[in-house]
C-alpha positions as CSV (number, residue, x, y, z in Angstrom):
1,X,-29.0,-28.5,28.8
2,X,-25.9,-26.7,30.4
3,X,-23.9,-26.2,27.3
4,X,-26.3,-23.9,25.4
5,X,-26.7,-20.9,28.0
6,X,-23.0,-21.6,28.9
7,X,-22.1,-20.6,24.9
8,X,-24.4,-18.1,25.2
9,X,-23.1,-16.1,28.1
10,X,-19.6,-16.7,26.4
11,X,-21.3,-15.2,23.3
12,X,-22.2,-12.1,25.6
13,X,-19.3,-11.8,27.0
14,X,-17.5,-11.6,23.9
15,X,-19.8,-8.9,22.4
16,X,-19.1,-6.8,25.4
17,X,-15.5,-7.4,25.0
18,X,-15.4,-6.5,21.3
19,X,-17.4,-3.5,22.1
20,X,-15.6,-2.1,24.6
21,X,-12.6,-2.4,22.6
22,X,-14.0,-0.6,19.6
23,X,-15.4,2.1,22.3
24,X,-12.0,2.5,23.7
25,X,-10.1,3.1,20.3
26,X,-13.1,5.4,19.2
27,X,-12.1,7.2,22.0
28,X,-8.3,7.7,21.3
29,X,-7.2,11.4,21.3
30,X,-5.7,13.0,17.9
31,X,-2.0,12.8,19.4
32,X,-0.3,15.8,17.6
33,X,3.3,16.6,17.5
34,X,3.5,20.2,17.4
35,X,7.1,22.7,17.2
36,X,7.4,24.8,20.3
37,X,7.1,28.2,18.4
38,X,3.2,26.6,17.5
39,X,2.1,25.3,20.2
40,X,0.6,28.4,21.9
41,X,-1.1,29.3,19.0
42,X,-2.3,25.7,18.2
43,X,-3.8,25.7,21.8
44,X,-5.9,28.9,20.9
45,X,-7.1,27.1,17.4
46,X,-8.0,23.9,19.1
47,X,-10.6,25.3,21.2
48,X,-12.9,26.2,18.1
49,X,-11.6,23.0,16.3
50,X,-13.0,20.9,19.2
51,X,-16.2,22.8,19.1
52,X,-16.9,22.2,15.8
53,X,-15.8,18.6,15.3
54,X,-16.3,16.8,19.2
55,X,-12.5,15.8,18.3
56,X,-10.6,15.2,21.3
57,X,-7.0,16.1,20.6
58,X,-3.4,15.5,22.7
59,X,-0.6,18.1,22.2
60,X,2.7,16.6,22.2
61,X,5.3,19.8,22.0
62,X,9.1,20.3,21.6
63,X,11.9,20.5,19.4
64,X,11.0,20.0,15.6
65,X,14.1,17.9,15.3
66,X,13.5,15.8,18.5
67,X,9.7,15.1,17.4
68,X,11.3,14.0,13.8
69,X,13.4,11.4,15.3
70,X,10.7,10.2,17.5
71,X,8.5,9.7,14.7
72,X,11.1,7.8,13.0
73,X,11.6,5.7,15.8
74,X,7.8,4.9,16.0
75,X,6.7,7.4,18.0
76,X,2.5,6.7,18.0
77,X,1.8,10.7,16.7
78,X,-1.2,11.1,14.3
79,X,0.1,14.4,12.9
80,X,3.3,16.4,12.6
81,X,3.4,20.1,13.1
82,X,6.8,21.1,12.3
83,X,8.5,24.6,12.0
84,X,10.2,23.8,9.1
85,X,10.0,21.8,5.5
86,X,13.2,19.6,5.7
87,X,11.5,17.1,8.6
88,X,8.1,16.7,7.1
89,X,10.1,16.2,3.4
90,X,12.5,13.7,5.2
91,X,9.6,11.6,6.8
92,X,7.8,11.6,3.2
93,X,10.8,10.5,1.4
94,X,11.2,7.8,4.0
95,X,7.9,7.0,3.2
96,X,6.5,7.4,6.8
97,X,3.9,10.1,5.8
98,X,0.2,9.8,4.1
99,X,0.6,10.1,0.4
100,X,-0.2,14.1,-0.3
101,X,-0.4,15.2,3.3
102,X,2.6,17.4,3.3
103,X,1.2,21.0,3.6
104,X,2.5,24.3,4.2
105,X,0.6,25.8,6.8
106,X,2.8,28.8,8.6
107,X,5.5,31.0,7.5
108,X,7.7,31.8,10.7
109,X,8.9,35.2,11.0
110,X,12.4,35.9,13.1
111,X,12.7,39.0,15.9
112,X,15.6,40.7,17.9
113,X,14.1,41.2,21.5
114,X,15.4,42.7,24.3
115,X,13.6,44.2,27.7
116,X,16.7,46.3,28.4
117,X,16.0,48.5,25.8
118,X,14.0,49.1,22.4
119,X,15.5,46.4,20.2
120,X,16.6,48.0,16.7
121,X,17.9,46.0,14.0
122,X,21.3,48.2,14.1
123,X,21.6,46.9,17.6
124,X,23.0,43.7,16.4
125,X,26.2,45.4,15.3
126,X,26.9,45.7,18.8
127,X,28.5,42.7,20.5
128,X,26.7,41.9,23.6
129,X,28.2,40.0,26.6
130,X,25.5,37.1,25.9
131,X,23.0,36.5,23.4
132,X,20.3,33.9,22.9
133,X,19.5,31.7,20.0
134,X,17.9,28.4,19.5
135,X,20.1,25.4,18.3
136,X,20.8,26.2,14.8
137,X,21.2,22.3,14.2
138,X,17.7,21.3,15.6
139,X,15.6,24.2,15.7
140,X,14.3,26.0,12.8
141,X,14.3,29.2,14.3
142,X,18.1,28.6,15.5
143,X,18.9,27.8,11.9
144,X,17.0,31.4,10.7
145,X,19.2,33.1,13.3
146,X,22.3,31.5,12.2
147,X,21.9,32.5,8.8
148,X,20.6,36.1,9.9
149,X,24.3,36.4,11.5
150,X,25.8,35.0,8.7
151,X,24.2,37.5,6.3
152,X,25.2,40.6,8.2
153,X,29.2,38.7,8.4
154,X,28.6,38.6,12.3
155,X,28.5,34.9,13.1
156,X,32.3,34.4,13.9
157,X,31.8,36.9,16.2
158,X,28.7,36.1,18.1
159,X,29.6,32.2,18.3
160,X,31.8,32.8,21.6
161,X,28.8,34.7,23.0
162,X,25.9,32.4,22.3
163,X,23.8,30.7,24.6
164,X,21.6,28.0,22.7
165,X,18.0,27.1,23.8
166,X,16.9,23.2,22.9
167,X,14.0,25.3,21.2
168,X,12.8,28.6,20.1
169,X,10.6,28.8,23.8
170,X,13.2,28.3,26.0
171,X,15.2,30.6,24.0
172,X,12.5,32.9,24.5
173,X,12.1,32.4,28.2
174,X,16.1,32.9,28.6
175,X,15.8,36.8,27.4
176,X,12.2,37.6,28.9
177,X,13.4,36.1,32.4
178,X,16.6,38.6,31.3
179,X,18.9,35.8,32.1
180,X,20.3,36.6,28.7
181,X,20.1,40.6,27.7
182,X,18.8,39.7,23.9
183,X,18.4,37.2,21.7
184,X,16.9,36.3,18.3
185,X,13.2,34.5,18.8
186,X,10.0,33.9,17.0
187,X,8.1,37.3,16.0
188,X,5.0,35.2,16.9
189,X,6.0,34.9,20.6
190,X,6.2,38.8,20.8
191,X,2.5,39.1,19.3
192,X,1.5,36.5,21.9
193,X,3.0,38.2,25.0
194,X,2.6,42.1,24.0
195,X,5.9,42.6,23.5
196,X,7.9,44.8,21.0
197,X,10.8,43.8,19.1
198,X,12.6,44.3,15.8
199,X,11.4,42.2,12.9
200,X,14.3,40.3,11.2
201,X,13.8,41.0,7.0
202,X,12.7,37.9,5.3
203,X,15.6,38.2,2.9
204,X,18.0,37.5,6.0
205,X,17.6,33.9,6.0
206,X,15.6,31.1,4.2
207,X,12.2,31.3,4.6
208,X,10.8,29.5,7.8
209,X,8.4,27.2,5.9
210,X,6.6,25.3,8.4
211,X,5.0,22.3,7.5
212,X,2.5,19.4,8.6
213,X,2.3,16.3,7.9
214,X,0.2,13.3,8.5
215,X,1.7,10.0,10.1
216,X,1.2,6.5,7.9
217,X,0.5,4.5,10.8
218,X,-1.8,6.4,12.6
219,X,-5.2,5.1,13.8
220,X,-6.8,8.7,13.5
221,X,-6.4,9.3,9.7
222,X,-9.8,11.0,9.1
223,X,-9.6,13.4,12.5
224,X,-5.9,14.0,11.1
225,X,-7.2,15.1,7.8
226,X,-9.7,17.1,9.4
227,X,-7.3,18.9,11.2
228,X,-5.2,19.5,8.2
229,X,-8.2,20.9,6.5
230,X,-9.3,23.0,9.3
231,X,-5.7,25.0,9.9
232,X,-5.3,25.4,6.1
233,X,-8.6,27.1,5.9
234,X,-8.9,30.9,4.8
235,X,-10.3,31.9,8.4
236,X,-7.8,30.2,10.4
237,X,-4.7,31.2,8.0
238,X,-6.2,34.6,9.1
239,X,-6.2,33.9,12.4
240,X,-2.4,32.7,12.2
241,X,-1.0,35.3,10.4
242,X,-2.7,38.0,13.3
243,X,-0.4,35.8,15.6
244,X,2.5,37.2,14.1
245,X,3.4,34.8,11.3
246,X,3.8,36.0,7.3
247,X,1.1,35.2,5.0
248,X,1.9,33.2,2.1
249,X,1.2,36.3,-0.3
250,X,4.3,38.4,1.8
251,X,6.7,35.4,0.8
252,X,5.5,33.3,-2.0
253,X,8.6,31.1,-1.6
254,X,7.2,29.3,1.4
255,X,4.3,28.0,-0.2
256,X,5.6,25.3,-2.2
257,X,6.2,21.4,-0.6
């Protein structure tokens, strides 16, 4: 007589518990690992994306190299929006990404910034007391900065003067705060902050082909695909270019995987 009601209560509790778990999983935000240079742009683009899809998102911003290592060690990210093509390709080679998810979403541009005067390319030939770049070993814009100085035959002279930021955001902050007189930053940072500078010609460095990949272990594959499709849409691509990135037609070398 007592057993049946007791089993019914257990069944109801189990059903409630299971539905709670499913509901909690459904409410998990889309975890986006994004390079520091693209973070301010992504925050603006996500406003419309969230309105269109009702997908909650969580941004984890940092240097591309650091985020790459976190993903390799199992960090629970759903999609990786990098500032280069090297790390997404490495993750793909190690079979840590969803098949065919690697795509180029933007082409970065490098610029010379100085708040003390109007920056011109010829200024690079006058050796400053200190000069800011991002770390060439971990930050794609830092690598492009090193290649630029090497292209001009100035790398050896600049090395003792360099103040290296962890990522391009830190480098930009160093110059904008005038802690360092000048430096090479992302052109998008100038656009977003209404600053002027000298754009570095694209042939001074390898293309800054910024790619994204979906992480294979993601629990939000469908939502990650929606974000990837959104970022690659023609309308959003025009917005990305307006934020200071190059269009694919300006540098076709950056389009390929």
